[in-house]
Every structure is written in C-alpha cells, then in structure tokens.
N, C-alpha and C positions, 0 to 999 in steps of 0.2 A: 322569617317572621312575618305575620298577619297582620296588615297593615288598620285592618278595620278594628281588633285586637288596638293595637297601640293607640291609633283614634280613643277609643274607649276609652284606654288606662289614664291620656293625658286628660279628660272631660274631666273624668272622677277622679283624677287626684288633684289638678288643681281648684278644685271647690273643696276639697276633703283642706287642702291646703289654706285657701281660702276662711276658712268657718277656722283653725286650729291656728291660726295666725294671731286672727282678731281674739280669743280665748285665752291666748298665752301672754299678749299684748295686755291685757286685764287683768290676769292672774298676777304677773313681773309689778301692776301697778298697785296693787296689793301689799305684792310684796314688801316695796319697796314703802309704802304708808305703815306698814306692822311696822317695819324695822326702822321708820328715819320718825315718825309721827306730825311729816310735814309734805303738805301735798306739794307746794311750790316745789320744794328741796328734789322730792320724790320725781315732778315733772324734767327738773333738769338733768338728773343723773338717765331719765327715760331717754327723755333727748339726745343725751351723750351715746346711749349703746348704741340705738339707731343711728345716729348721723350719719352713715358711708349710707347707710339703705335711703336717707333725707336728700343727700347728697342727688346720688342716682335717679329717684324719684323725680326731683325739681329740676332737671337737666332736660331732664326726659319728655319731660313736658316743654322746656325751652324751646331744643330742640326739634322737636317736631312741629311748633308755633312759629318757629321761623325755618321751616324745610316749606311748611303748606302760607308760607306768607301774611304771616298775622302777627303784627308789633306786638310786643312786648311788653307791655308797659312796668313790670316793678317783678323783681325775679327773689325770693329770700330763702336761707337752708339751716334759717336760725329760729326756734322757740317763742310760741306765744301763745300764754293762757289768758283763754276768749268763754270767761261765763262759765271757769271751772272744769273749761276742756284744752285738749293740749293739740297747736295746729303744728307741727315738724317744720312746715316752710309751704311756700306759697308761691305760684305762680301767675300774677294774674296777666292777662293777655283780652286784643280785642274781638268778638265775637262777630262771624258774619255767617255762619250758615252752620247748622247743626253738623252737618256733615263732617268739616274741619273742625270742630267742637268735640265731637266724638272721637276724632283720632288723637287728637291734640291728649284727651281725659283718659283712653285707655292707652296713652303711648309705654307708661309706668311698666305695665303687663308685658307689654314684648320686649321692651329694654330688659326684665329683670328675668322673663325666659334667657333673653342670648345671653346675658349674665353668666348664668346657670348651664349652660351650654359650654360658655369661654374654661368656666372652671372644673368643668369635665374632660375638655379637651387636656388641662394644663399639666393631668396626671398625680395634684396634688397625694391625693387619697391612697394611692400605694405609696408611699414617702414613709419611713420611721422615722421620720423627724417630729416629731411632738408637739414643737412651738407650731410649724407650717400644717398640723394637724388640725390642729385649736383652731388656728386662723379661717382656718379650709369651712371649718364645722361655725365658726363666727361669723364670716360673711354671710354663707348658707343662708343661717338664721338672720342676719338683717333684711340680707336682702329679701328672702320668698316673705317675710312680714313688709315691708317698705312698695311693694312692688305693686298689691294692688290697689286698685283706683278707690276715693272717698266717694262722700256718696254726693259732693262738690265738681268734682271731676266728670261725675258721668250723669248730670243734671241734663245734658243735651238730647240721655238716653230716651226720654219719654216722646222725642220724636222718629227713633229710628224703628218700633212697629210698624206706623202706620206704612215705612218707606220699606220693611220687607212682605207685610200683605202687597201692595203694590206688583213687589219683584215676583211673589210667586203668583202673582194673579196672570201677571205678563209672558212667565212661566209656562203657565198652565195654558194662555189662551191663545198661544202662536205653538205650544207641542216644541220647546226647545228642552232639548235630549241633554242632559248636565255627566251623562254615563263618559262623554270624551273625556271630563275632565280628572273623571277619578281613574280611568283605566292611566293615564298621564302620570297620577300620583302612584299609583300602584308599580309604573316604573322604575321611582326614582327610588331607587335601592340606596342611596347615599342619605335621601334626604330620611328614609324609615329608620338608618341608623342612629339619623341626626335626635332622631323622636324620641327612641328607645333609648339611647345616653341621656335624654331629656327626661324621659318619665322617670329613668335611675336616678336623679338627682332629685327631681320632686318628693319619688317614697322618699330620699334620704334627708330633705327636707320636713317631710312629715312626723318621721323616724327624730328627727332634732327638739320638735317641738312639742312631741308626745312627750321625750324628756323633760325638758324646761315645766312642763306641766304637772308634770310627776312630781318632780323635785322640789317645787314651790308647792304644789298640795301639802305634802309631806311634809312641810318647812311649818301652811301656816297652821295646818292640824297640830302638831305639837308644839309649835309658840304661838296658841292663839288667844 
C-alpha cells in the first residue's frame, strides 16, 4: 500500500464527505417540508434521525473538554430551533486558550472517524442479515454527517493560521528535518492498514450519501 496515496485519498474522501453530508441534510429537510408542510415537525423528525450522531458529537466535545481540564457549564443532546435554524445539541465550556478550544472543537471529527474504523472491524458488512446491514448503513450515514464540526465549534481556528506560520518559520529558521517522522509513519504497516480500512468506510459513507441524495432528488422532482 502506497502511504502517500492513502493519505491523499483520506484527505480527498473526507472533503467530499463534508460537502455531501451538508447537501444530504439540506435535501432531507426539503423532503420533510414537502411531505409534512411543517418546519417544526420537520426539524423534530430530522433531530430524531440524527440523534445517535448528535449524542456522539456532543459527548466528544464533553470528553475532550474534561480531558483538557476545561470546565463544562452545560451539555444538551436535545434539538433547539433558533431563528429558523436547527441546533441538534450543544456543549458550553470555559475558554482558556485557543489551542484547547480548537482541540475541543474538532474532537467529533476524530471520534467519528474512530467510530467508523471500529465499525469496519466488526465485519457487520459481510453479514447476510439484512437488519444488521440496514443498521450499519444507518449508523454510517448519521455518524458521517454529525462528525463534522459546526462554525461555532471552529471559532478558535482563526488563531491557528498565525500559529502554523510561526511553526513553519521555526522549521525553516532552524532547518528541522521532518523526514524522520515521515519514515516512521511509512514503517507502520498496521497504521496503513487502518488508514486503508478507514478510506474504504469513507468511500462507503460517500456512496450512502449519494444514494440518499439521488432518492430524495427523484422524489422532489416527481412530487414537486
């Protein structure tokens, strides 16, 4: 397995999944509005659909904040409608520095990817039981949608750009060779296998989102 190819594939698949998850959520909401004619009811149904992903998302923030010794003031997994926008959940924690703020903000991404990797290790996809396969596809769909951080989660990223510039400047100034770390990663055959399995599940997530988009678009076009 080519490590460079696997890393590029991971970055590409994650980016594609990010945009597809946003699009599928938007179209699902249109579908519910078209079918029920009520925004509040549509929000409620959407919240129920994504509930497992919401729980994992908010727990990720909660656990990371506690690991980094940041006091959590409030946590909720129940949806709220604010100015015609649905907020599936929230975690309010104390802000001390931008580094820990970023780590708490992006925690759902790493937990979501770990969850997908864990699903791949279960081998449920090879099962002939239709119920297990349906459950697997559902979990992949909601987790891959909910694992991406919201704009509010990433508010501290504005401080990351100057930090990266300083890091690059220090590397250039002192002539630090990062090739050592790259060779270590290349030697981790097990790590590459994990990355390969994760890429497969990211690809499967994309296929599920594309299927949802296709079905919903056909419905909206037929019953507009």
